[in-house]
LOVEX-814507 format. One record per atom (N, C-alpha, C, CB): residue in three letters; atom name; x, y, z. Coordinates in pm, 1 decimal, always signed. Glycine has a CB too. Layout:
+------+------+----------+----------+----------+
: type : atom :       px :       py :       pz :
+------+------+----------+----------+----------+
:  ALA :   CA :        X :        Y :        Z :
...
+------+------+----------+----------+----------+
end
This chain:
+------+------+----------+----------+----------+
: type : atom :       px :       py :       pz :
+------+------+----------+----------+----------+
:  MET :    N :  -1180.7 :    -75.0 :   +908.5 :
:  MET :   CA :  -1152.9 :   -193.5 :   +993.2 :
:  MET :    C :  -1004.4 :   -260.9 :   +867.7 :
:  MET :   CB :  -1337.2 :   -317.8 :  +1017.5 :
:  PRO :    N :   -981.4 :   -268.5 :   +738.1 :
:  PRO :   CA :   -879.4 :   -320.5 :   +682.7 :
:  PRO :    C :   -730.1 :   -220.8 :   +744.4 :
:  PRO :   CB :   -915.6 :   -319.1 :   +513.3 :
:  ASN :    N :   -766.9 :    -20.0 :   +763.4 :
:  ASN :   CA :   -652.4 :    +10.1 :   +765.0 :
:  ASN :    C :   -580.1 :     -0.4 :   +886.0 :
:  ASN :   CB :   -647.8 :   +112.9 :   +720.1 :
:  THR :    N :   -708.8 :    -67.2 :   +963.7 :
:  THR :   CA :   -692.3 :    -80.5 :  +1161.0 :
:  THR :    C :   -582.8 :   -196.5 :  +1120.1 :
:  THR :   CB :   -878.8 :   -155.3 :  +1297.9 :
:  LEU :    N :   -579.5 :   -281.0 :  +1035.2 :
:  LEU :   CA :   -499.0 :   -424.7 :  +1016.8 :
:  LEU :    C :   -371.7 :   -368.4 :   +950.3 :
:  LEU :   CB :   -583.8 :   -554.3 :   +909.3 :
:  GLU :    N :   -370.7 :   -255.8 :   +839.2 :
:  GLU :   CA :   -286.4 :   -215.1 :   +766.3 :
:  GLU :    C :   -127.0 :   -125.4 :   +924.3 :
:  GLU :   CB :   -400.4 :    -95.1 :   +633.2 :
:  VAL :    N :   -167.2 :   -101.3 :  +1038.7 :
:  VAL :   CA :    -91.9 :    -57.2 :  +1097.9 :
:  VAL :    C :    -92.2 :    -81.5 :  +1242.5 :
:  VAL :   CB :    -94.5 :    +44.4 :  +1064.0 :
:  ALA :    N :   -155.9 :   -234.0 :  +1274.6 :
:  ALA :   CA :   -123.9 :   -323.2 :  +1329.0 :
:  ALA :    C :    -68.9 :   -443.0 :  +1349.9 :
:  ALA :   CB :   -162.6 :   -322.8 :  +1342.3 :
:  ASP :    N :    +54.0 :   -455.4 :  +1399.5 :
:  ASP :   CA :   +102.6 :   -558.9 :  +1448.6 :
:  ASP :    C :    +48.5 :   -663.6 :  +1473.9 :
:  ASP :   CB :   +144.7 :   -538.4 :  +1525.0 :
:  LEU :    N :    +19.8 :   -788.5 :  +1352.4 :
:  LEU :   CA :    -52.8 :   -856.9 :  +1381.5 :
:  LEU :    C :    +96.9 :   -971.6 :  +1336.0 :
:  LEU :   CB :   -212.6 :   -839.9 :  +1314.3 :
:  THR :    N :    +92.4 :  -1097.3 :  +1401.9 :
:  THR :   CA :   +128.8 :  -1198.5 :  +1365.5 :
:  THR :    C :    +63.0 :  -1252.0 :  +1230.1 :
:  THR :   CB :   +116.7 :  -1269.7 :  +1468.2 :
:  TYR :    N :    -45.3 :  -1270.2 :  +1248.3 :
:  TYR :   CA :   -142.5 :  -1384.9 :  +1153.4 :
:  TYR :    C :   -266.0 :  -1224.0 :  +1107.7 :
:  TYR :   CB :   -250.5 :  -1579.5 :  +1298.1 :
:  GLY :    N :   -173.2 :  -1123.9 :  +1069.4 :
:  GLY :   CA :   -238.4 :   -987.7 :   +971.6 :
:  GLY :    C :   -323.9 :  -1090.2 :   +863.3 :
:  GLY :   CB :    -84.9 :   -862.6 :   +867.8 :
:  ILE :    N :   -217.6 :  -1161.0 :   +760.7 :
:  ILE :   CA :   -266.2 :  -1173.1 :   +641.2 :
:  ILE :    C :   -407.0 :  -1257.1 :   +664.2 :
:  ILE :   CB :   -157.5 :  -1239.2 :   +547.2 :
:  GLU :    N :   -365.8 :  -1399.3 :   +714.9 :
:  GLU :   CA :   -506.7 :  -1424.8 :   +793.4 :
:  GLU :    C :   -596.8 :  -1377.7 :   +856.0 :
:  GLU :   CB :   -507.4 :  -1474.9 :   +856.2 :
:  TYR :    N :   -622.2 :  -1289.1 :   +966.2 :
:  TYR :   CA :   -717.4 :  -1214.1 :   +989.2 :
:  TYR :    C :   -776.4 :  -1136.9 :   +839.5 :
:  TYR :   CB :   -663.8 :  -1122.4 :  +1100.2 :
:  ARG :    N :   -714.4 :  -1031.0 :   +784.4 :
:  ARG :   CA :   -730.2 :   -954.5 :   +687.8 :
:  ARG :    C :   -865.8 :  -1071.5 :   +612.9 :
:  ARG :   CB :   -566.7 :   -917.2 :   +602.3 :
:  ALA :    N :   -815.6 :  -1156.4 :   +560.4 :
:  ALA :   CA :   -891.8 :  -1267.0 :   +499.0 :
:  ALA :    C :   -976.8 :  -1294.4 :   +504.2 :
:  ALA :   CB :   -876.0 :  -1347.7 :   +504.0 :
:  ILE :    N :  -1008.1 :  -1346.0 :   +650.2 :
:  ILE :   CA :  -1129.7 :  -1375.6 :   +733.8 :
:  ILE :    C :  -1198.4 :  -1285.7 :   +742.6 :
:  ILE :   CB :  -1116.4 :  -1413.9 :   +852.1 :
:  LEU :    N :  -1153.8 :  -1132.8 :   +749.1 :
:  LEU :   CA :  -1225.7 :   -995.7 :   +776.3 :
:  LEU :    C :  -1276.4 :   -965.3 :   +658.6 :
:  LEU :   CB :  -1140.3 :   -876.9 :   +827.6 :
:  GLU :    N :  -1207.4 :  -1032.7 :   +502.1 :
:  GLU :   CA :  -1246.6 :   -988.3 :   +405.7 :
:  GLU :    C :  -1385.9 :  -1025.9 :   +317.4 :
:  GLU :   CB :  -1149.5 :  -1000.7 :   +354.0 :
:  LYS :    N :  -1363.9 :  -1165.5 :   +375.7 :
:  LYS :   CA :  -1478.0 :  -1246.0 :   +319.8 :
:  LYS :    C :  -1616.8 :  -1238.6 :   +417.1 :
:  LYS :   CB :  -1424.6 :  -1405.6 :   +305.4 :
:  TRP :    N :  -1604.0 :  -1156.9 :   +581.1 :
:  TRP :   CA :  -1728.8 :  -1154.4 :   +646.7 :
:  TRP :    C :  -1811.8 :   -989.1 :   +605.7 :
:  TRP :   CB :  -1690.9 :  -1180.8 :   +825.2 :
:  ALA :    N :  -1680.5 :   -916.8 :   +565.2 :
:  ALA :   CA :  -1695.9 :   -735.4 :   +525.8 :
:  ALA :    C :  -1843.0 :   -792.2 :   +378.6 :
:  ALA :   CB :  -1456.5 :   -622.1 :   +422.3 :
:  VAL :    N :  -1848.0 :   -938.7 :   +316.4 :
:  VAL :   CA :  -1911.2 :   -877.2 :   +226.9 :
:  VAL :    C :  -1979.7 :  -1000.5 :   +230.0 :
:  VAL :   CB :  -1846.9 :   -812.6 :   +104.5 :
:  ASP :    N :  -2134.6 :  -1053.5 :   +290.4 :
:  ASP :   CA :  -2153.7 :  -1103.8 :   +395.9 :
:  ASP :    C :  -2076.4 :  -1300.3 :   +339.2 :
:  ASP :   CB :  -2343.7 :  -1067.3 :   +442.0 :
:  ASP :    N :  -1989.9 :  -1338.5 :   +310.4 :
:  ASP :   CA :  -1900.9 :  -1464.0 :   +287.8 :
:  ASP :    C :  -1909.0 :  -1526.0 :   +366.0 :
:  ASP :   CB :  -1780.5 :  -1462.3 :   +270.8 :
:  PHE :    N :  -2032.9 :  -1611.1 :   +438.0 :
:  PHE :   CA :  -2007.6 :  -1682.7 :   +565.3 :
:  PHE :    C :  -1978.3 :  -1806.2 :   +523.7 :
:  PHE :   CB :  -2118.1 :  -1684.6 :   +665.9 :
:  SER :    N :  -1944.8 :  -1869.6 :   +394.2 :
:  SER :   CA :  -1916.7 :  -1983.9 :   +368.2 :
:  SER :    C :  -1857.2 :  -2121.7 :   +470.5 :
:  SER :   CB :  -1843.9 :  -1948.6 :   +281.1 :
:  GLU :    N :  -1758.2 :  -2023.8 :   +506.5 :
:  GLU :   CA :  -1661.0 :  -2136.8 :   +593.1 :
:  GLU :    C :  -1657.1 :  -2050.7 :   +747.8 :
:  GLU :   CB :  -1462.6 :  -2162.0 :   +507.2 :
:  VAL :    N :  -1784.9 :  -2023.7 :   +791.1 :
:  VAL :   CA :  -1849.4 :  -2008.7 :   +916.1 :
:  VAL :    C :  -1798.7 :  -2096.1 :  +1039.8 :
:  VAL :   CB :  -1987.9 :  -2036.4 :   +891.8 :
:  ASP :    N :  -1828.9 :  -2195.6 :   +947.7 :
:  ASP :   CA :  -1751.6 :  -2312.7 :  +1067.1 :
:  ASP :    C :  -1589.9 :  -2351.0 :  +1079.0 :
:  ASP :   CB :  -1813.7 :  -2465.7 :  +1035.5 :
:  LYS :    N :  -1532.9 :  -2270.1 :  +1021.5 :
:  LYS :   CA :  -1419.9 :  -2337.3 :  +1003.3 :
:  LYS :    C :  -1352.4 :  -2195.8 :  +1128.0 :
:  LYS :   CB :  -1358.4 :  -2362.7 :   +805.8 :
:  ASP :    N :  -1353.8 :  -2101.9 :  +1020.1 :
:  ASP :   CA :  -1230.3 :  -1910.8 :  +1072.1 :
:  ASP :    C :  -1306.9 :  -1892.5 :  +1205.8 :
:  ASP :   CB :  -1262.0 :  -1692.7 :   +930.8 :
:  PRO :    N :  -1365.3 :  -1895.9 :  +1318.2 :
:  PRO :   CA :  -1356.9 :  -1879.5 :  +1448.4 :
:  PRO :    C :  -1302.4 :  -1963.5 :  +1457.9 :
:  PRO :   CB :  -1446.3 :  -1865.8 :  +1526.5 :
:  ASN :    N :  -1217.7 :  -2119.2 :  +1443.3 :
:  ASN :   CA :  -1156.6 :  -2190.7 :  +1524.8 :
:  ASN :    C :  -1021.5 :  -2149.0 :  +1416.5 :
:  ASN :   CB :  -1220.3 :  -2356.7 :  +1558.5 :
:  ALA :    N :  -1001.3 :  -2127.5 :  +1322.9 :
:  ALA :   CA :   -918.5 :  -2050.6 :  +1261.7 :
:  ALA :    C :   -828.7 :  -1917.9 :  +1378.3 :
:  ALA :   CB :  -1019.7 :  -1990.4 :  +1140.1 :
:  ILE :    N :   -904.4 :  -1867.8 :  +1368.7 :
:  ILE :   CA :   -876.1 :  -1762.0 :  +1492.4 :
:  ILE :    C :   -844.3 :  -1757.2 :  +1655.1 :
:  ILE :   CB :   -974.0 :  -1700.6 :  +1493.5 :
:  TRP :    N :   -919.4 :  -1883.5 :  +1658.9 :
:  TRP :   CA :   -924.3 :  -1949.3 :  +1795.9 :
:  TRP :    C :   -766.6 :  -1985.6 :  +1786.7 :
:  TRP :   CB :  -1044.9 :  -2092.8 :  +1817.1 :
:  GLU :    N :   -729.5 :  -2022.8 :  +1718.4 :
:  GLU :   CA :   -572.7 :  -2121.6 :  +1695.5 :
:  GLU :    C :   -465.6 :  -2012.0 :  +1668.2 :
:  GLU :   CB :   -571.9 :  -2247.6 :  +1535.3 :
:  MET :    N :   -545.1 :  -1925.3 :  +1566.6 :
:  MET :   CA :   -392.4 :  -1760.3 :  +1619.6 :
:  MET :    C :   -396.6 :  -1770.6 :  +1734.9 :
:  MET :   CB :   -417.3 :  -1557.1 :  +1592.5 :
:  GLN :    N :   -510.2 :  -1736.3 :  +1829.8 :
:  GLN :   CA :   -505.3 :  -1671.7 :  +1925.3 :
:  GLN :    C :   -397.7 :  -1715.3 :  +2045.9 :
:  GLN :   CB :   -630.3 :  -1667.9 :  +1956.2 :
:  GLY :    N :   -413.8 :  -1816.1 :  +2046.4 :
:  GLY :   CA :   -378.1 :  -2003.6 :  +2130.6 :
:  GLY :    C :   -434.2 :  -2062.5 :  +2205.0 :
:  GLY :   CB :   -275.2 :  -2035.1 :  +2211.9 :
:  GLY :    N :   -568.1 :  -2035.1 :  +2100.7 :
:  GLY :   CA :   -695.8 :  -2130.1 :  +2224.9 :
:  GLY :    C :   -646.9 :  -2249.1 :  +2321.7 :
:  GLY :   CB :   -827.3 :  -2227.1 :  +2127.5 :
:  THR :    N :   -675.1 :  -2298.4 :  +2420.9 :
:  THR :   CA :   -640.6 :  -2327.0 :  +2463.4 :
:  THR :    C :   -788.7 :  -2422.1 :  +2498.6 :
:  THR :   CB :   -558.6 :  -2248.1 :  +2512.3 :
:  ILE :    N :   -924.3 :  -2354.6 :  +2556.6 :
:  ILE :   CA :  -1037.8 :  -2434.8 :  +2554.8 :
:  ILE :    C :  -1159.8 :  -2400.9 :  +2492.1 :
:  ILE :   CB :  -1065.9 :  -2458.5 :  +2667.1 :
:  GLY :    N :  -1218.2 :  -2407.0 :  +2419.0 :
:  GLY :   CA :  -1319.5 :  -2361.1 :  +2345.6 :
:  GLY :    C :  -1342.9 :  -2379.7 :  +2212.4 :
:  GLY :   CB :  -1320.8 :  -2256.4 :  +2358.8 :
:  GLU :    N :  -1257.0 :  -2523.5 :  +2140.9 :
:  GLU :   CA :  -1285.9 :  -2547.4 :  +2002.9 :
:  GLU :    C :  -1453.5 :  -2545.8 :  +1927.0 :
:  GLU :   CB :  -1223.5 :  -2683.9 :  +1989.0 :
:  LEU :    N :  -1502.3 :  -2495.7 :  +1843.6 :
:  LEU :   CA :  -1634.2 :  -2506.4 :  +1760.7 :
:  LEU :    C :  -1537.3 :  -2641.7 :  +1728.5 :
:  LEU :   CB :  -1698.2 :  -2367.9 :  +1621.1 :
:  GLN :    N :  -1628.9 :  -2765.6 :  +1800.7 :
:  GLN :   CA :  -1708.1 :  -2891.1 :  +1727.0 :
:  GLN :    C :  -1825.8 :  -2934.1 :  +1586.8 :
:  GLN :   CB :  -1773.6 :  -2925.1 :  +1827.2 :
:  GLU :    N :  -1793.6 :  -2931.6 :  +1481.8 :
:  GLU :   CA :  -1883.4 :  -3055.7 :  +1402.3 :
:  GLU :    C :  -1959.3 :  -3126.2 :  +1489.5 :
:  GLU :   CB :  -1797.6 :  -3168.9 :  +1328.0 :
:  TYR :    N :  -2088.3 :  -3125.0 :  +1433.4 :
:  TYR :   CA :  -2155.2 :  -3249.7 :  +1567.2 :
:  TYR :    C :  -2231.8 :  -3279.8 :  +1410.0 :
:  TYR :   CB :  -2289.4 :  -3183.4 :  +1772.3 :
+------+------+----------+----------+----------+
end
């Protein structure tokens, strides 16, 4: 997966890589924040995860 990021033209490549590297080693300590970070990078307008 990291090799794919190296050849892809991603505006937020560093941020994506950091999230994916955490997940690859089962580090889900920010699982409440990571999906929203990806959502924002993709220009999300609906569906943001909310804390309860």
